[in-house]
matplotlib code that plots the C-alpha trace (Angstrom):
import matplotlib.pyplot as plt

x = [7.7, 9.0, 8.7, 11.9, 10.9, 7.5, 9.2, 11.9, 9.2, 7.3, 10.4, 11.4, 8.3, 8.9, 9.0, 8.2, 9.3, 9.1, 7.8, 6.7, 3.9, 2.0, 5.1, 7.9, 5.6, 4.3, 6.2, 4.1, 5.0, 3.9, 4.1, 4.0, 2.9, 0.0, -0.1, -0.4, 1.0, 1.5, 3.8, 4.1, 7.7, 7.1, 4.7, 2.9, 4.1, 1.3, 0.7, -2.3, -3.1, -5.5, -7.9, -10.8, -13.9, -15.4, -12.1, -11.5, -14.7, -13.7, -10.3, -11.8, -14.2, -11.5, -8.7, -9.0, -5.7, -7.3, -9.4, -10.8, -8.1, -7.0, -7.6, -8.3, -11.3, -12.8, -14.2, -10.9, -8.2, -7.4, -4.9, -3.2, -1.6, 1.5, 1.6, 2.1, -1.6, -1.7, 0.9, 3.6, 2.8, -0.7, 0.5, 2.8, -0.2, -2.1, 0.8, 0.8, -2.9, -2.6, 0.2, -1.6, -4.8, -3.0, -1.1, -4.4, -5.9, -3.0, -3.5, -2.6, 0.4, 1.7, 1.2, 3.2, 5.9, 6.0, 6.7, 9.9, 11.2, 13.6]
y = [12.3, 11.2, 8.1, 6.6, 7.1, 5.4, 2.5, 2.1, 2.1, -0.6, -2.7, -2.5, -4.5, -8.2, -10.5, -7.7, -7.9, -5.5, -6.8, -5.3, -7.7, -4.9, -3.6, -1.2, 1.7, 0.5, -1.1, -3.6, -4.4, -7.8, -9.8, -13.6, -13.0, -10.7, -7.0, -4.4, -1.3, 0.0, 2.9, 4.5, 4.8, 8.2, 11.1, 12.3, 10.8, 8.5, 5.1, 2.8, 0.8, -1.8, -0.5, -1.6, -0.5, 1.6, 3.3, 3.8, 5.9, 8.0, 8.7, 9.8, 12.0, 13.5, 14.1, 15.4, 13.6, 10.2, 8.7, 5.3, 3.0, 3.6, 0.5, -1.4, -2.5, 0.8, -0.8, -2.2, 0.1, 3.8, 5.9, 8.5, 11.5, 12.3, 16.0, 17.2, 17.7, 14.5, 14.3, 11.8, 9.8, 9.3, 8.1, 5.6, 4.5, 3.8, 1.7, -0.2, -0.7, -2.1, -4.5, -5.7, -6.3, -8.5, -10.4, -11.0, -12.4, -14.9, -18.6, -19.6, -21.5, -18.5, -16.2, -18.8, -18.8, -15.0, -14.9, -16.9, -14.7, -11.8]
z = [1.5, -1.9, -4.0, -2.7, 1.0, 0.3, -1.5, 1.2, 4.0, 2.2, 1.6, 5.3, 6.1, 6.8, 3.7, 1.3, -2.3, -5.2, -8.5, -11.8, -13.0, -14.9, -16.7, -15.8, -15.0, -11.6, -8.7, -6.9, -3.3, -2.0, 1.2, 0.7, -2.9, -2.1, -3.2, -0.5, -2.3, -5.9, -6.6, -10.1, -11.2, -12.8, -12.6, -9.4, -6.2, -5.2, -3.7, -4.0, -0.8, 0.3, 2.9, 5.1, 3.0, 5.8, 6.6, 2.8, 2.6, 5.7, 4.2, 0.9, 2.7, 4.9, 2.3, -1.3, -1.9, -1.2, -4.1, -5.0, -6.2, -9.7, -11.8, -8.6, -6.6, -5.6, -2.4, -1.1, -2.5, -2.2, -4.2, -2.1, -3.7, -1.6, -2.0, 1.6, 2.3, 4.4, 7.3, 6.5, 9.7, 8.5, 5.1, 6.9, 9.0, 5.8, 4.5, 7.8, 7.6, 4.1, 5.0, 8.1, 6.2, 3.7, 6.4, 8.2, 5.0, 4.5, 5.2, 8.8, 7.5, 5.6, 8.7, 10.8, 8.1, 8.1, 11.9, 11.4, 8.6, 9.2]

ax = plt.figure().add_subplot(projection="3d")
ax.plot(x, y, z, "-o")
ax.set_aspect("equal")
plt.show()
């Protein structure tokens, strides 16, 4: 899986936008204004994702390619090196999990608004 495929998968999620609030080096994917993924524009193919703290530890213990979030809350974020050592479907599942966590944390009115969006 390459950077473009990661980005496209994230952007296919409902109400997702790409922004560059930290400068041109890192794409930040947001739903309803909240970050759920960060993808560096250059360098290694990796993605930082929000994660349930308990599952974050399990993933780090299971895969060498999963580390505590780089420049993010180490408890709630993982950085995943996409180097083929983790099956693509599992990486996509991690993206889904991150998106779902952020949506779950939205205000009720924002979640209701999200359901009406395309």
